[in-house]
N, C-alpha and C positions, 0 to 999 in steps of 0.2 A: 453516496452521491455526495459530491464538497459540498460546503455552505456554498461556498460564490456559486455550482450550480443551482441552489437551492435560491439564493439570493434572485440570480437570474428569473427563474420561476414567480416566484413573488412579485419583482417589478413587472414582469409579462403583463398581471393579473391589475398591479396597479394603473398602469398605462391606459390601460380599459376605462378602469372605471374615475381618470383624471378627467373623461367625456362631459360629467359629467359637474357644472358649474354649483352646485350644494355640496360636493366633496372635497372637504379640506383637508389642512393638517392634519390637525387631529386626528378625522375619520381613517388618510391614510395609517399615524403609527397602530392607531386600535387594528386596522388592518390587517397590519405587519405583524404586528403579535401573536395572532389569530392563528394567524397561514402557517408563520414559524413554527406551532405545535403539531400542525400535520405531517401526516405519514408522504412517503418521496410520489409512492403513487398516485395518493387522491392529489394531490401539491400540479403535479405533472397533468392531472385530468383537467381539471378546474384550468391549469394556465393554455391547454389545447381548447376549451371552451373557449374560454375567451381570447383568445389568438382569434378563433374567431368570428367572432362577437365582433372584435376589432377591426378587423376587413370590412365588415356589412358595415358600421357606421362610419367610416374613412369612405366607403367609397357610397356609401348614402348624402353624407356631409360634401361630397364633392359634387355630386353630382347637381345637390341642391346650388351652390355657387353659380350654377354655370345657366 
């Protein structure tokens, strides 16, 4: 897996964490540092779980706006 693909997986996880108003740029930097140390398989697993959470949160927030 290329470095670019790993960055995309990390960004997928970060995009979900950004839903939290308490998630700061400092947190983002630290989380990225931690995730870069993970094996590709573990990072892919996390990205898939966070992707499902992202869809759930997005749909929930959209339905609350209606």
